[in-house]
C-alpha positions in Angstrom: 139.0 180.2 171.6 142.1 178.2 172.6 142.1 174.4 172.5 144.2 171.4 173.6 143.7 167.7 173.4 141.0 167.7 170.8 143.0 165.3 168.7 143.0 162.6 171.4 140.7 159.6 171.1 137.9 159.1 173.7 139.9 156.2 175.1 142.9 158.3 175.6 140.9 161.1 177.3 139.2 158.6 179.7 142.5 157.0 180.6 144.1 160.4 181.4 141.1 161.5 183.5 141.3 158.4 185.6 144.8 159.5 186.7 143.4 162.8 188.0 141.1 161.2 190.6 143.3 162.3 193.5 143.5 165.9 192.4 141.8 168.7 194.3 138.2 169.6 193.4 136.0 172.7 193.1 136.7 174.1 196.6 134.2 175.3 199.2 134.3 179.0 198.2 133.5 178.1 194.5 130.7 175.7 195.6 129.2 178.4 197.9 129.1 180.9 195.0 127.5 178.3 192.6 124.8 177.5 195.2 124.1 181.2 195.8 123.4 181.6 192.1 121.2 178.4 192.0 118.9 179.5 194.9 116.6 177.3 196.8 116.8 173.6 195.8 114.3 172.2 198.3 112.2 169.3 196.8 113.9 169.8 193.4 115.1 167.0 191.2 118.8 167.9 190.7 121.3 166.6 188.2 125.0 167.4 188.2 126.5 166.8 184.7 130.2 166.0 185.0 129.9 165.7 188.8 133.5 164.4 189.2 134.1 163.5 192.8 130.7 164.8 193.9 131.7 167.8 196.0 128.8 169.9 194.7 126.3 167.2 195.2 127.4 166.5 198.7 127.2 170.2 199.5 123.6 170.3 198.2 122.7 167.2 200.2 123.9 169.0 203.4 121.7 172.0 202.7 118.5 170.9 201.0 116.0 168.0 201.0 116.0 167.1 197.3 116.6 164.3 194.9 120.2 164.1 193.6 121.7 162.5 190.6 125.3 162.8 189.3 126.7 161.7 186.0 130.4 161.4 185.0 132.4 159.2 182.7 135.3 158.5 185.0 134.5 155.6 187.2 137.3 156.4 189.6 136.0 159.9 190.2 132.5 158.6 190.8 133.8 156.1 193.4 135.2 159.1 195.3 131.7 160.7 195.2 129.9 157.7 196.8 130.6 158.7 200.4 127.7 161.1 201.0 125.5 160.7 204.1 122.4 161.0 202.0 121.5 159.0 198.9 122.9 160.3 195.7 122.3 158.4 192.5 125.6 158.1 190.6 125.7 157.1 186.9 128.8 156.3 184.9 128.2 157.7 181.4 130.1 159.1 178.5 129.0 162.7 178.2 129.6 162.7 174.5 126.5 160.5 174.1 122.8 161.1 174.9 122.1 161.4 178.6 120.5 158.2 180.0 117.4 160.0 181.3 113.9 160.6 180.0 112.9 164.1 178.8 112.0 166.7 181.3 112.9 164.8 184.5 115.1 167.3 186.3 114.2 170.7 187.7 117.7 172.0 188.1 120.8 170.9 186.3 124.4 171.9 187.2 127.2 171.8 184.6 130.2 173.3 186.4 133.7 173.3 184.9 132.7 170.6 182.4 131.8 172.1 179.0 135.4 173.1 178.4 136.5 169.5 178.6 134.1 168.3 175.8 135.0 168.2 172.1 131.4 169.1 171.2 129.9 171.1 174.1 126.8 172.0 172.1 125.8 168.4 171.9 125.9 168.1 175.7 123.9 171.3 176.1 121.2 169.9 173.7 120.9 166.9 175.9 120.8 169.0 179.1 117.9 171.0 177.5 116.1 167.8 176.7 116.2 166.4 180.2 115.4 169.7 181.9 111.8 170.1 183.0 109.7 173.0 181.6 110.7 176.1 183.5 113.7 174.4 184.9 117.1 176.0 185.6 120.6 175.3 184.3 123.6 176.6 186.2 126.8 176.6 184.2 130.3 177.6 185.1 133.3 177.8 182.8 136.8 179.4 182.9 136.7 182.7 181.0 139.5 183.4 178.5 138.6 187.1 178.6 139.4 187.1 182.3 142.9 185.7 181.6 144.0 189.1 180.3 146.8 190.1 179.9 148.2 186.6 180.0 145.7 184.9 177.7 147.9 185.4 174.6 151.3 185.0 176.1 151.7 181.4 174.8 152.3 182.9 171.4 155.3 184.9 172.6 156.7 183.0 175.6 159.3 180.3 174.7 159.5 177.1 176.7 156.9 175.2 178.6 158.6 175.9 182.0 158.2 179.6 181.7 154.7 179.4 180.3 153.6 177.3 183.3 154.7 180.1 185.6 153.0 182.9 183.7 149.8 181.4 182.3 146.6 180.7 184.3 146.0 177.1 185.2 142.9 176.9 183.1 144.8 178.1 180.0 145.1 175.2 177.6 148.8 175.7 177.4 149.1 175.2 181.2 146.8 172.4 182.3 147.0 168.8 183.2 143.5 168.2 181.8 143.7 165.8 178.8 141.3 168.0 176.9 140.6 171.7 177.4 138.9 174.6 175.6 139.2 178.2 176.7 136.1 180.1 175.7 136.0 183.9 175.8 133.0 185.6 177.3 131.0 186.1 174.1 131.7 182.6 172.9 130.1 181.0 176.0 127.2 183.4 175.8 126.7 182.5 172.1 127.1 178.7 172.9 124.3 178.8 175.5 122.0 181.0 173.3 122.5 178.7 170.3 121.5 175.7 172.5 118.2 177.4 173.3 119.0 179.0 176.7 118.3 182.5 178.0 120.8 183.7 180.6 119.0 185.1 183.7 122.0 185.6 186.0 125.6 186.4 185.1 128.1 186.5 187.9 131.9 186.3 188.0 134.2 184.4 190.3 137.8 185.6 190.9 138.9 188.7 189.1 142.5 189.7 188.1 143.7 186.4 189.6 147.0 186.7 187.8 148.0 189.4 190.4 148.4 186.5 192.9 151.4 185.4 190.8 153.2 188.6 191.7 154.7 188.4 195.3 154.7 192.2 195.9 151.1 192.6 194.8 149.7 189.4 196.4 149.1 190.7 200.0 147.6 193.9 198.9 145.4 192.2 196.3 144.0 189.7 198.8 143.3 192.4 201.4 141.4 194.5 198.9 139.8 191.7 196.9 136.4 191.4 198.6 135.7 195.1 198.1 137.0 195.0 194.5 134.9 192.0 193.6 131.7 193.5 195.0 132.3 196.7 193.0 133.0 194.8 189.8 129.8 192.9 190.1 127.9 196.1 190.7 129.1 197.7 187.5 128.5 194.6 185.5 132.1 193.6 184.8 131.5 189.9 184.9 133.0 189.4 181.4 136.4 190.0 183.0 136.1 187.4 185.7 138.4 184.4 185.8 135.3 182.1 186.0 131.8 182.7 184.8 128.8 181.3 186.6 125.6 181.6 184.6 122.0 180.7 185.5 119.8 179.9 182.5 116.3 179.0 181.5 115.1 177.3 178.2 114.0 180.1 176.0 110.5 178.8 175.4 109.9 179.0 179.1 111.3 182.4 179.9 108.7 184.5 181.7 
């Protein structure tokens, strides 16, 4: 596990996140993959924890008739999320505190690219489990340090921030503009979810060997072959080496 920013105060973290409101979000390809894992959301009560600018919620609103709620602690990012054609309830809330919802009120909860930005992700997962309805589903995504190979440990050997920024993946804590970041490896995120009382039903990867895109000679070949390569890696169960992990979970007491 690699960390940065865990020594910052909550006020400092909030202030720095407010400055990122104009930065690009999840992207349509990533959102499509997350929704494919989630499945049918028709008539579901959906919560997005750490919804940011609301790209995922807006995509859901365009595809499904359902009840949508988003929660994020950065007011500026929520303001950017308020432009949906369909009603989305947006709540400003500090994710380090108990979620402002009653127990068991959501059928599906998304937590995409959020846990790595919390000092105590286990506390957030406990709250997610509390507000998830019996038999509900949690869809989580996190960057995967195992998938950073072979660059995940270069920070120890590469001198100078300028060079590190050109060699390390963006999600690496030594190469991010996020105020707080944690880089879990595959087993750490599995253990974190299990300890929080979730059973993982679906494990899928998003983006494999992305560091090859940094190499000009390999880039064109890699992009041409990538769809076939990714399908093969998913078939053989190589998700632990993906750049991002997308996991669909159920509370253990409700696993069928």
